[in-house]
N, C-alpha and C positions, 0 to 999 in steps of 0.2 A: 517465506511459507513457495511465495511465486518463485525467488532463485530455486531454493533449494531443489521442488521437482523438476524442476523445465533441466537442472544438471543431469537426471536422474531418467535416464530415459526406459528405464523398467519399473519405472512405478506406474503402473496399474489402478492408485485406488484414488478414489475423486477426496481431494480436496476441498474445504469447507473455506471458503469466506463467508463473513460480515460485511462484509468494505462496504456494497451497491447501500446499506443497509447506514450507512456515515451520514449524518446530519456535514457532519463539517472534518477534514479531515486537512496532519498537516505536515503534505506538502502540496507545493503547490499544483499545480499538473495530476490531474485522478492518471490514475491505471485509467487502460484499457483493456476492455472486457467485452470478448467476442466470442460467439458462439456458445456462453457458458463459459472460456477459460481470461481468468489474464492470460493478458502477454508480460513476463517479465521484459522489468526495465532494463532502457542501452545501458545507462548515461555517464558516470566515472562513479567507482564506489557500491553506492546498490541501484542510483540509479535515479537516488527523490533530491528535488529538492525540497528542503523546508517551508515550511509559510510560518514565521517568523511574530508572522501582527497572530495569528492564532494561537504558536508556541509559549503569549504572553497572555493573551485572555484565556489557559487555563491555565495557568501558574496565577494569575491573578486571583479566581477562582479557588481559584487550589486554597492561596495566601488567607483569603478573607474568611 
């Protein structure tokens, strides 16, 4: 969502997120929130690196 909204300069509606309420995330580096806005990641692809340890933890939880 951060990429989409940042690519549309005419987008003037508030874009909600529950990111700040997450206990644990599947990305290695948390999103930066400044002034109530999430900065779109600037790395390759979607700009995030997955935390495979957390993904494996979720995977085990859904299998059991």
